[in-house]
N, C-alpha and C positions, 0 to 999 in steps of 0.2 A: 203414603205414610200418614200416621196420625200423631197428634200431640195430646198431652193430657194436662190438666190443671192450668188452663189458659186464662189470663186476666188482661183486660184492656188497660192502657195507660196513655200518658201524653209525654212525648219526647221533649226533653229540655235542652240537653247538651251532650256532646261527645268529646270528652277530654283527650282521649286517644282512640286508636282503632279497635281496641279490645273492650272498652266499656262505654256505657251511656248512662246519663242521669235521666230517670224517668219518674214522672209523677204518677203514683199508683196507690190506690187504697188510702187516699188522703195524706200520703207522705211522699218523700222522695227516696227512691231506691237506686243504688248503683247496680246496673245490670250488665251481664256479659253479652256482647254483640257477636252473634254467630256468623259474622261476615266481616272480614278484615279489609274488604275493598273500600273505595272512597264513599260511595253511596250518598254523595252530597245532595243529589236531587231528591233523595228519599227521606233522609234524616234531617228534617228542618224543624225548628222550634215550633211546638204546638201540634205536630203531626200525631195522629192516632196510631199507636203501636200495640202489638199483642205480645204478651210475655208468657213463657212457659215456666212454671215454678218447679224448681228442682226438688227431688225427693232425697237428696243427699244433705244431711244436716251439717256436714263438716265443710261444705263449700263456702268460699269467701263471698260469692254472690248468690242471692236467693233466686234470681230470675235469669232466663235467657231471652233476649229479644229475637223473635222469630219472624215477625211480619209487620208490615207498615201499610197504612192507607195513604196513597198518593192522590192529591187533588189534580184533576185534569180538566180539560175543556169539556169533556163528556161526563163529568162527575167523578166521584171517588173510585180509585182503582186499588184493589187489595193485592199487594205484592209480597210473596214469601221471600225473605232475604236470608234464610238459613243456608249457608254455603255447604253444609254437610248433607242437606236434603236431596240435591239432584242425584247423587250416586245411589242413595237409598230408593228414590223413586224409580230411577232407571232399572235397578235390580228387581224391584217388584214387578214392573211392567214387562221386563224381559222374561222373568221367571213364569209369568202368566201367558207367555207366547206372543207378546206384542212385537218383539224385535225380530226373532227368527222362530219358525215353527220347529218343534221337536228338538229343542236344545237338550243335550246330554250332559253339558257342563257349563256353568257360569261361575268363573272364579275371579274375585276382585283382586286388585293390586298385584299385577303380574309384570315382571320385568322382561323387556325385550330390547336388545341393543343398549343404548344409553338412557332409555326412558323406562319409567314404571307406568304402565297403562292402567286405567281404572278397572277394565274388565278384559279377561280372556274367555272365549267361548268355543264350544265344540258342538257339532251336531253329527248326524250319521254321514253327512256328505261334505262338510266344510269345517273350517276353524278360523278364528280371527280375533282381532283386538278392537276394543272400543275405548275411546276417550270421551268423557262426559264433561260438559261445561254448563254451569248454571248461568242463567241470563236474568238480570234485574233491571237493565237500562232500557227505558221506554221513552219515546217522543212521538206524540200524535199517532199513536197506534202502531208504530214501527219499533221493533226491538233490535238492539245492536249488541255485539260482543266484539272486543272486551270494553269494559268501562275505564280501563287504565292499561298502559303498555304491559305486555306479558311475553317476555322472551321465553319463558317456560312453555307457553302455549305454542309459540312458533316451533320450538324444538319438538314438541309432541306431534305436530302436524308433519314435520319432516320425517320423524321416526315411523309414523303411520304409513307414509308413502313408501318408505324403505321396506316395511313389513309387507305391504301390498306387492312390491316388486319381488319379494322373496317367496311369494305364493300364498300368503295368508289373505283372508278378507280383512278389510280395515274400515273403520267408520269413526266419525266424530259426531256425537249427539248433543245438541244444544237443548237443555231442559229449560223451557221458558216458564219462569216462576210467576206467571200471571195468565189471565185468560182474556180473549176478545181482541187479539192482535191481528194486524194485516199480514205481516211477513217479517222475517229476520234477515238481516244483512250484516256483513262485517263492518266494524266501526273504523273505517279508513281514516277518518279525521283524527282519531285519537291514536291509532297504531296501524299505520299503513302496511308495515311489515307483516302483521298478522293477516290482514286481508290478502296480501300477495301470496303468503304461504298457504292460506286456505284455498285460493283459486288454483295454485299449483298442485296441491294435494288432490283436489277434485279432478283435475285433468289427468292425474296419475292413477285415478281409479278409486280413491278414497271416498266412501259414501258420506255425504253431508246431510244430516238429519236435524230437524228442529221439531220438538214435541211440546205442544202447549199443554198447560196444566190447569185443572180446576183448583181454585184456592179458596179455602175458608180459614178462619183463625185456627181451627183444629186439624186441618187436613191439607195435603198436597198430593195430587195424583194426575198421571198422564191421561188426557182425554182424546187428543187427535193430533195429526201432523200439522205443521205450519209451513207455508211456502218459504223457501230460502232463495234470496236473490244475491248472486255473487257478482 
């Protein structure tokens, strides 16, 4: 997926999870943050961020904050932190044949049981559900999910396992919103229940995928799989 009208800025503060104060174009702008997660390790004062200017003149905020440059021991790392981007990126990748060959249907936001999964798909020989998770938490080249407890995420994994038992294919796909990582693992220190649920789901036959993305201020796209360690 691509962004338009990108401008660099310097992060100043985040009064709440929806907005940030950013120094841009010689002034301070109140910007919409397209990720309501904690992102404490990313949004630090002085961090270089990238903003997409809205084309809607009636919006309260002129910019969306979509990416941030994180300082690491190996130099700066550009991380896309747009929480709406992973589903779009997965949809583009799957539609191009990256997920399953010869898809005949890829439908977003489909309800099954007590959950609404991100995608339902069909091919000539199978059908199934996919739940997509965006990953922005990195430490020394290892990415982890989640960055905060997610009971909703646990529920999705349980419902995926139920769908698999009912004869559907089922997968969870972690879209890693950065490049050059070693592997992905569940963040047991932050939410051990999610890690346990992910391991149970994998044992039940749910496919666990991690896809690394190439990131620029203007683009996010899947480039290759990343190893998963459960």
